[in-house]
C-alpha positions, 0 to 999 in steps of 0.5 A, a space after each residue: 122378188 129379186 133384191 135390188 142391186 146398187 152400183 157403188 163407185 168410190 173416188 180414190 180419196 174415199 177409198 183411201 179414207 175407208 182403208 185408213 179407217 180399217 187399218 187404224 183399228 180405233 173405230 167401232 166394229 160396225 164401222 169397220 164392217 161397213 167400210 169393208 162392205 163398201 170397198 168390196 162392193 166398189 171392187 165388184 164383189 156380190 154377196 
């Protein structure tokens, strides 16, 4: 059974907030990982 693929679209403001969260480095590792996943998904990366 093929995996469901979702199209992720982020506004410029959302992208800036995620990049800021990653750069700041004071949040939990899980939050950093999720932010990186969202940014890559929005950029068109798969797996």
